[in-house]
N, C-alpha and C positions, 0 to 999 in steps of 0.2 A: 484553522488546523492547514499546514503546509503538507502536500501528499506528492511522493514519488511512485510512480507506477513503475512495477518492474517489467521486464523486457516482453513479457508475452503479452503486454496489453499495448493496443494500437494508439497512434497518435488522436484517432479519431474519439478515444475514450477520453484523453486530455482534453481534447476541445469540447466536448459535452460537458465534463465537470466543470471547466472553466465558466461554461456558459451559465452553469447552475451556481458559479461564485465560489468555487471552490479553487484554491491557489496550488496549483499542481504542475510539475513537472514529468517528463517522460526521462528514462535513464539515456535515451540517444541525445535528450537536448541537453543533458549535463555531462555528454562525452563519456558516458559509464558503459557503453555498450560491452559486452563480452567479457566484464570483470568476473570474480567470484562472487556468490551471495554474500560472503563474510565481508569483502571490500565493498560490496553495496551497500550493505547494511551500514558498516564503519563511515561510508560516506554520506549517507543519509543524516546519520546520528549527528556527524561534525558539521552539517548543513541545517540541522533542524526539522527534517522531513520525517513524518510518519511513511511507512511503506505500503503500499498495495502490492500483494502478491496472490498466487494461490498455490506457492510453494510451502506447504505445510512444514515438511519433515524437516528441511534446512533453517526457515526461519524460528519456529518454535524452538530448537536447539539453541541456534544463535542467541535468541533474545535470553533464554533459561543461563546461558552462558554469561552473557553481558551482565545480568542481576547477581549471578554469584561471584563473578569477577569485582562487583562493586561499583559498576557503571550504570548510566541510565541511558534511556532512549525514547525517542518522541513516541512510540507505539507503532505497532504492524498490525494493517488489516489484512484479512486473510478470507479471500472469497473463492470459496471451494469449488473445483470445477464441474463438480454434481450441482451444486445449486446456482451458479451462474456463467452462462456463455458467455465467451467471448467476441461471438459473430454479431454483428449489428443488429439484430432482432432482440439481442439480449441486453443491449448497452443500457435502454432506459432502466432496467432493473437493478443493474448494477450501480449506476449514478445515483439513484434512489436511495439504494442501501448505505452508499458512502455518504449521501448528505444525512440520513436519519442517526449516523453516530458523530458527525462532524462535530457537534456541540459538545461532546462528552470528553472529559479529560481522559486523553489517552498514554501519557506518560506512563512507561514501564509495560504497558497493557499489550495483550496480543487478543485482538477481537475478531470474531468469526463473524462476517455479515449474514444477515439474514434477509429475504425478500420484505419488503416494507407493506405491512397490512392495507 
């Protein structure tokens, strides 16, 4: 899985995910800082990235519109802020949750991450 981290995530999370074997980039590394969610989604799709975000409302709607319009996407991972902290202490939980779904087929899916047992 190629993973694009939405703007709310730190470069430290990207480093931790890379250290765990995940191919990931941050929006700033791709020069996408400050663009709209739809533009971010379209850039991710064009480059084959699944998106990791906590922005449920926008990305669920964007994904639904994409499917309704006949397009496909590599997947969106939702890490609800009520489940996962972006603070350094919560990083390992988020990395584990991403790794738990990394081997699944993500195409056209919106996956809500859960804490690994």
